[in-house]
C-alpha positions in Angstrom: -5.5 -13.9 24.3 -4.9 -10.4 23.2 -7.5 -7.9 24.4 -8.3 -4.4 23.3 -8.5 -2.0 26.2 -9.8 1.1 24.5 -13.5 1.4 24.1 -15.6 3.2 21.4 -18.5 3.5 23.9 -18.5 7.3 23.9 -19.5 7.3 20.2 -21.8 4.2 20.4 -19.3 1.8 18.9 -18.9 -1.6 20.5 -15.7 -2.7 22.3 -13.6 -4.9 20.1 -11.6 -7.8 21.6 -9.7 -9.8 18.9 -9.7 -13.5 19.7 -6.3 -14.7 18.5 -3.5 -16.3 20.4 -0.6 -14.4 21.9 2.8 -14.6 20.3 3.6 -14.8 16.6 2.1 -17.1 14.0 5.3 -19.0 13.0 5.4 -22.5 11.8 2.2 -24.5 12.3 1.4 -22.9 15.7 2.1 -19.6 17.6 5.5 -18.9 18.9 6.0 -17.1 22.2 7.7 -13.7 21.8 10.3 -12.7 24.3 9.1 -9.1 24.5 6.1 -7.0 23.8 5.5 -3.4 23.0 2.4 -1.3 23.4 0.3 -0.4 20.3 -0.7 3.3 20.8 -3.8 5.1 19.7 -2.3 8.1 17.9 -5.2 10.4 18.6 -4.7 10.6 22.4 -1.7 8.4 23.1 -3.6 5.8 25.0 -2.6 2.1 25.0 -4.6 -0.2 22.8 -2.9 -3.4 23.8 0.5 -5.0 23.9 1.8 -6.6 20.8 4.5 -9.3 20.4 7.9 -8.1 19.3 9.9 -10.5 17.1 13.6 -11.2 17.0 16.1 -12.5 14.5 15.6 -15.9 16.0 11.9 -15.7 15.1 12.8 -14.5 11.6 15.1 -17.4 11.0 12.5 -19.8 12.4 9.9 -18.5 10.0 12.3 -18.7 7.1 13.2 -22.3 7.9 9.6 -23.3 8.1 8.6 -21.5 4.9 11.4 -23.3 3.1 10.3 -26.7 4.7 6.7 -26.3 3.3 7.6 -24.6 0.1 7.2 -27.8 -2.1 3.9 -28.7 -0.4 2.5 -25.2 -0.9 3.7 -25.1 -4.5 1.9 -28.4 -5.2 -1.4 -27.3 -3.7 -4.4 -27.7 -6.0 -6.0 -24.7 -7.6 -9.1 -25.6 -5.6 -7.3 -25.5 -2.3 -5.7 -22.1 -3.0 -8.9 -20.6 -4.4 -10.9 -21.9 -1.4 -8.4 -20.5 1.1 -8.7 -17.1 -0.4 -12.5 -17.2 -0.9 -13.2 -18.4 2.7 -10.9 -15.8 4.1 -12.7 -13.2 2.2 -16.0 -14.4 3.6 -14.7 -14.4 7.1 -13.3 -10.9 6.8 -16.6 -9.8 5.4 -18.4 -11.2 8.4 -16.1 -9.3 10.8 -15.8 -6.1 8.7 -17.0 -3.7 11.4 -14.6 -5.1 13.9 -11.7 -4.8 11.5 -12.7 -1.2 10.8 -12.8 -0.3 14.4 -9.4 -2.0 15.1 -7.8 -0.1 12.2 -9.0 3.2 13.7 -7.4 2.3 17.0 -4.0 1.2 15.7 -3.5 3.6 12.8 -5.4 6.7 14.2 -6.8 7.0 10.7 -10.4 8.4 10.3 -13.1 5.8 10.5 -14.3 6.6 7.0 -10.9 5.7 5.6 -10.8 2.5 7.6 -14.2 1.5 6.1 -12.7 2.0 2.7 -9.6 0.0 3.6 -11.6 -3.0 4.7 -13.8 -2.9 1.6 -10.7 -2.8 -0.6 -9.1 -5.7 1.3 -12.2 -7.8 0.7 -12.1 -7.0 -3.0 -8.4 -7.9 -3.1 -9.0 -11.3 -1.6 -12.0 -11.9 -3.9 -10.0 -10.9 -7.0 -7.0 -13.0 -6.0 -9.2 -16.1 -5.6 -10.4 -15.6 -9.2 -6.8 -15.2 -10.4 -5.9 -18.7 -9.3 -7.7 -20.1 -12.4 -5.9 -17.6 -14.8 -2.3 -18.4 -14.1 -1.3 -20.3 -17.2 1.3 -20.6 -19.9 1.4 -20.7 -23.7 2.7 -22.9 -26.5 5.8 -21.7 -28.5 6.5 -22.5 -32.2 9.9 -24.0 -31.9 10.0 -24.9 -35.6 10.6 -21.3 -36.6 14.2 -22.6 -36.9 14.9 -25.7 -39.0 16.5 -27.3 -36.0 13.2 -27.2 -34.2 11.2 -29.1 -36.8 9.1 -31.7 -35.1 9.6 -30.3 -31.6 6.9 -29.2 -29.2 7.4 -26.2 -26.9 5.3 -24.6 -24.2 5.9 -22.7 -21.0 4.2 -22.9 -17.6 4.2 -20.8 -14.5 5.8 -22.1 -11.3 6.0 -20.5 -7.9 9.0 -18.3 -7.4 9.5 -19.6 -3.8 9.3 -18.0 -0.4 7.9 -14.4 -0.4 8.9 -11.8 2.2 6.3 -9.1 2.4 7.0 -5.9 4.4 4.1 -3.4 4.8 3.7 0.2 5.9 1.6 1.6 8.8 -0.9 3.7 6.8 -3.0 0.9 5.3 -1.7 -2.2 7.1 -4.5 -4.6 6.4 -4.8 -3.7 2.7 -1.1 -3.7 2.1 -0.7 -7.1 3.7 -3.6 -8.5 1.6 -1.9 -7.2 -1.6 1.1 -9.4 -0.7 -0.6 -12.4 1.0 -3.4 -13.0 -1.5 -1.3 -13.1 -4.8 1.4 -15.2 -3.0 -1.2 -17.8 -2.2 -2.7 -17.6 -5.6 0.7 -18.3 -7.1 1.5 -21.1 -4.6 4.1 -19.4 -2.6 4.5 -19.4 1.2 4.8 -15.9 2.6 6.2 -14.2 5.7 4.7 -10.8 6.5 6.5 -8.2 8.5 4.0 -5.4 9.4 5.0 -1.9 10.5 5.8 -2.0 14.3 3.1 0.6 15.0 0.3 -1.3 13.3 0.5 -5.2 13.6 -3.0 -6.0 15.0 -5.4 -6.2 12.1 -2.8 -8.1 10.1 -2.2 -10.6 13.0 -6.0 -11.2 13.1 -6.3 -11.7 9.3 -3.4 -14.2 9.4 -5.0 -16.1 12.3 -8.2 -16.4 10.4 -6.4 -17.5 7.3 -4.4 -20.1 9.1 -7.5 -21.5 10.9 -9.1 -21.9 7.5 -6.0 -23.5 6.0 -6.1 -26.2 8.6 -9.6 -27.2 7.5 -8.4 -27.5 3.9 -5.3 -29.6 4.8 -3.2 -26.7 3.8 0.0 -26.0 5.9 -0.8 -23.2 8.3 2.8 -22.1 7.7 1.7 -21.0 4.2 1.4 -17.5 5.9 3.5 -16.4 8.8 4.1 -13.1 10.6 7.2 -11.7 12.3 7.3 -8.3 14.0 10.4 -6.5 15.0 12.9 -3.8 14.0 15.0 -3.1 10.9 17.5 -5.9 11.9 14.6 -8.4 11.8 13.6 -7.1 8.4 17.2 -7.3 7.2 17.4 -10.9 8.3 14.3 -11.8 6.3 15.1 -9.9 3.0 18.8 -10.9 2.9 18.3 -14.6 3.2 19.6 -16.2 -0.1 16.9 -18.9 0.1 13.9 -16.7 -0.5 12.3 -16.1 -3.9 11.2 -12.5 -3.8 10.6 -9.5 -1.5 7.6 -7.2 -1.8 8.0 -4.0 0.1 5.7 -1.0 0.6 7.2 2.0 2.4 9.6 4.9 1.9 12.1 5.2 -0.9 15.1 5.2 1.3 14.2 2.0 3.0 13.2 0.4 -0.3 16.5 1.2 -1.8 18.3 -0.4 1.2 16.1 -3.5 0.9 16.9 -3.9 -2.8 20.6 -3.9 -2.0 20.2 -6.4 0.8 18.0 -8.7 -1.3 20.0 -8.6 -4.5 20.1 -10.6 -6.8 16.7 -11.9 -5.7 13.6 -10.2 -7.1 12.3 -7.1 -5.3 8.9 -5.5 -5.9 9.0 -2.0 -4.4 6.0 0.2 -3.9 7.6 3.4 -2.6 6.6 7.0 -2.0 5.5 9.9 -4.2 4.6 13.5 -4.2 1.6 13.1 -6.5 0.8 15.9 -8.9 -2.6 17.3 -9.8 -2.9 19.4 -13.0 -5.8 21.9 -13.6 -5.9 23.1 -17.2 -7.9 26.0 -18.7 -10.7 23.7 -19.9 -11.3 22.0 -16.5 -14.5 22.1 -14.5 -13.0 24.3 -11.8 -15.6 23.5 -9.1 -15.1 19.7 -9.6 -11.3 20.1 -9.6 -11.3 22.1 -6.4 -13.6 19.6 -4.6 -11.4 16.7 -5.8 -8.2 18.4 -4.7 -9.5 18.8 -1.2 -10.9 15.2 -1.1 -7.6 13.8 -2.6 -5.3 15.8 -0.4 -6.7 15.1 3.1 -8.1 11.6 3.1 -6.3 9.3 5.6 -5.0 12.6 7.2 -2.8 12.9 4.1 -0.9 9.7 5.0 -1.2 8.1 1.6 1.5 7.8 -1.1 -0.9 8.9 -3.8 -2.6 11.8 -2.0 -2.7 15.1 -3.7 0.5 17.0 -2.8 1.6 19.1 -5.8 -1.3 21.1 -7.5 -0.2 22.7 -10.8 -2.7 25.2 -12.1 -2.6 27.2 -15.4 -2.4 30.9 -14.7 -5.7 31.9 -16.4 -7.8 29.7 -14.0 -5.6 29.9 -10.9 -7.6 32.6 -9.1 -10.9 30.8 -9.8 -9.5 27.5 -8.6 -8.0 28.9 -5.4 -11.3 30.7 -4.7 -13.3 27.5 -5.2 -11.1 25.7 -2.6 -12.5 27.9 0.2 -15.9 26.3 0.7 -14.5 22.8 0.4 -11.8 23.5 2.9 -14.5 24.7 5.4 -16.2 21.3 5.2 -13.1 19.4 6.2 -13.6 18.1 9.8 -10.5 17.8 12.0 -10.8 15.7 15.2 -11.4 12.3 16.7 -10.9 9.5 14.1 -13.6 7.4 15.7 -16.1 10.0 14.6 -17.7 9.1 11.3 -17.6 12.8 10.2 -13.8 13.2 10.7 -11.6 13.7 7.7 -8.2 14.6 9.4 -6.9 13.3 12.7 -3.5 13.0 14.4 -0.6 11.6 12.3 0.8 8.2 13.3 3.2 9.6 15.9 4.8 12.8 17.3 7.9 12.5 15.2 5.8 12.6 12.0 3.9 15.6 13.3 7.1 17.4 14.2 8.6 16.7 10.7 5.5 18.0 8.9 5.5 21.2 11.0 9.2 21.7 10.3 8.8 21.3 6.5 5.9 23.8 6.5 8.1 26.3 8.5 11.0 25.8 6.1 8.7 26.5 3.1 7.5 29.8 4.6 11.1 30.8 5.3 11.9 30.1 1.7 9.1 32.5 0.5 5.9 30.3 0.3 2.6 31.6 1.7 0.2 29.6 3.8 -3.2 30.2 2.4 -5.0 27.9 4.9 -4.2 25.9 7.9 -0.6 25.2 8.8 -1.3 24.9 12.5 -2.3 22.1 14.9 -5.6 21.7 16.5 -5.8 19.1 19.3 -2.7 17.4 18.0 -3.9 17.3 14.4 -3.1 19.6 11.5 -5.7 21.8 10.0 -6.0 21.1 6.2 -3.1 23.1 4.9 -2.7 24.9 1.6 0.7 26.4 0.7 1.0 28.8 -2.3 4.1 28.9 -4.5 6.6 26.8 -2.5 9.9 27.1 -4.4 11.6 24.2 -6.1 13.8 22.7 -3.5 11.4 23.1 -0.7 10.8 19.7 1.0 7.0 20.2 0.9 7.3 20.3 -2.9 10.2 17.9 -3.6 9.6 15.1 -1.1 6.7 13.1 0.1 5.2 15.0 3.1 2.8 12.2 4.2 0.5 14.8 6.0 -2.5 16.9 5.2 -0.7 19.5 3.1 -1.5 20.7 -0.4 1.0 22.9 -2.4 -0.1 25.0 -5.3 2.0 26.5 -8.1 0.9 28.2 -11.3 2.3 27.8 -14.8 1.8 29.5 -18.2 0.8 26.5 -20.3 0.2 22.8 -20.4 3.7 21.9 -21.5 5.1 23.7 -18.5 2.7 21.8 -16.3 3.9 18.5 -17.7 7.5 19.5 -17.2 6.8 20.5 -13.6 5.2 17.1 -12.9 8.1 15.3 -14.3 10.7 17.4 -12.4 10.6 15.0 -9.5 12.4 11.9 -8.5 9.0 10.3 -7.9 6.5 8.9 -10.4 3.6 6.9 -8.9 0.3 8.6 -10.0 -0.6 12.0 -11.4 -3.9 13.5 -12.3 -5.2 16.0 -14.8 -8.5 17.8 -14.7 -9.4 18.7 -18.3 -12.1 18.7 -20.9 -9.5 18.5 -23.6 -9.0 15.1 -25.4 -5.7 16.4 -26.7 -4.4 17.3 -23.2 -5.7 13.9 -21.9 -3.6 12.0 -24.4 -0.7 14.3 -24.1 -0.7 13.7 -20.3 -0.9 9.9 -20.9 2.1 10.1 -23.3 4.2 12.6 -21.4 3.9 12.2 -17.7 6.5 9.9 -16.2 4.3 8.0 -13.7 2.9 4.6 -13.3 -0.7 5.8 -13.6 -2.4 8.9 -15.2 -5.8 9.7 -13.8 -8.1 12.0 -15.7 -10.8 14.0 -13.9 -10.3 12.1 -10.7 -7.8 12.2 -7.8 -4.4 10.5 -8.1 -5.5 8.5 -5.0 -7.9 6.5 -7.1 -6.9 2.9 -7.2 -9.0 -0.1 -8.1 -7.4 -3.1 -6.4 -7.7 -5.2 -9.6 -5.6 -2.9 -11.7 -1.8 -2.9 -12.1 -0.4 -0.5 -9.6 3.1 0.8 -9.1 5.5 3.5 -10.1 8.6 4.5 -11.9 11.8 6.3 -10.9 12.1 6.4 -7.1 8.5 5.4 -6.7 9.5 1.8 -7.2 9.5 -1.2 -9.5 7.1 -4.0 -10.2 3.3 -4.0 -10.1 0.7 -4.9 -7.5 -2.9 -5.9 -8.1 -3.7 -9.6 -7.7 -3.2 -10.6 -11.3 0.0 -8.7 -11.7 1.5 -9.5 -8.4 0.7 -13.2 -8.8 2.6 -13.1 -12.1 5.5 -11.4 -10.4 5.5 -14.2 -7.8 5.9 -16.9 -10.5 8.7 -17.8 -12.9 8.2 -19.3 -16.4 9.5 -22.8 -16.9 10.0 -23.8 -20.6 9.3 -27.3 -21.8 11.2 -28.2 -25.0 10.3 -31.6 -26.2 11.3 -33.7 -29.2 8.7 -36.4 -29.3 10.6 -38.7 -31.5 14.3 -39.4 -31.8 15.8 -40.3 -35.2 
């Protein structure tokens, strides 16, 4: 059995020892992995435990099994699919504190953010269970043409086939749930490949789900997990027998996956450099508080965290001044501490990259108004004023606790600056103007426009996804379940002659 070696005792949290088998959940049992790799606690570099490392042989075994059970999974009753999701939701709820603590250890993300992740995962499973009863088709009036007189037409939804889900390191449990839950709702077997740094919570979730599946006479191979490198991932997504790929991660990797998977369906939830507009009518105090909250949660390692703040000139000084007291309240330190907002990034390479991007911005003429330095391996909350267009901190997704601020003369210039990006996931506007609210909704080239709240707001029941290089397709149980089905048209002439 896997065992966690790092204790939370120093802050009065209990030691967590996940009780799931060693190896990988492939087929109807657990397959021994040839190698293992340590899972590292990013805050201090200590070893959490060793995790199995999969191979292309493991990937092919998982694919073969998923294809073997595809018909049986597709024929499962609505009751069985709904019960599997509902019982998994109940089991996760019973172990929520243990999952929260495990997520802190493997991601290094502050405890407060891991609490939110588990709560959202529970909601995702619960919502997906409800969607099982809402997957349906419609009748079609075939007699709109004379040749269709007397004919009956209707369409139904059928499972698209085997799903390959690939997840990022920042919200590993939630991202896995957003792929697993709608796949099961739709009647599709799924193979999950977690990020190499953060496999543990997902492994435990899948173990729980497979144990419940066995009690329902559902094939345990309805959900499998394969770890490994990019070659393992390429083996999974390029197999011509799969139905669809659902990927969450960087734009570059997403583009490569889309090419490998073509012509099969790909759902890509990629990166962003989310914008946050403050207009002249905004509640400046509320906007400043939200900008700080939205920029530094999860240590800035969120694709819809606040990165580009665009403020109208007339309120810029007031807004920047209002940031000060909120920045002072941001706690940097041990992620196991409930008060911590920012901790170490996932690894040293990410830390070095963020530091380099900050340095490049300063060289290009930007000014650091706050932070920019490391404290105990974690960045202080950083505010950069007027980074030029072309600076990586402005143009690309920084995935760190960095907020950039630029000023513009009017709201049209603000909208143009938001849209001057290859990304388009979420954007926010703080305003009291109904006209500006609807102008933002109609003008901003993003998947979601958030008014008077951070771009990081996401209800797990809503459609979620981006445009441009932020991806294609929509998550959220209802919408992903629809993406994981295909329509099948029935065209019937009841009588001949």
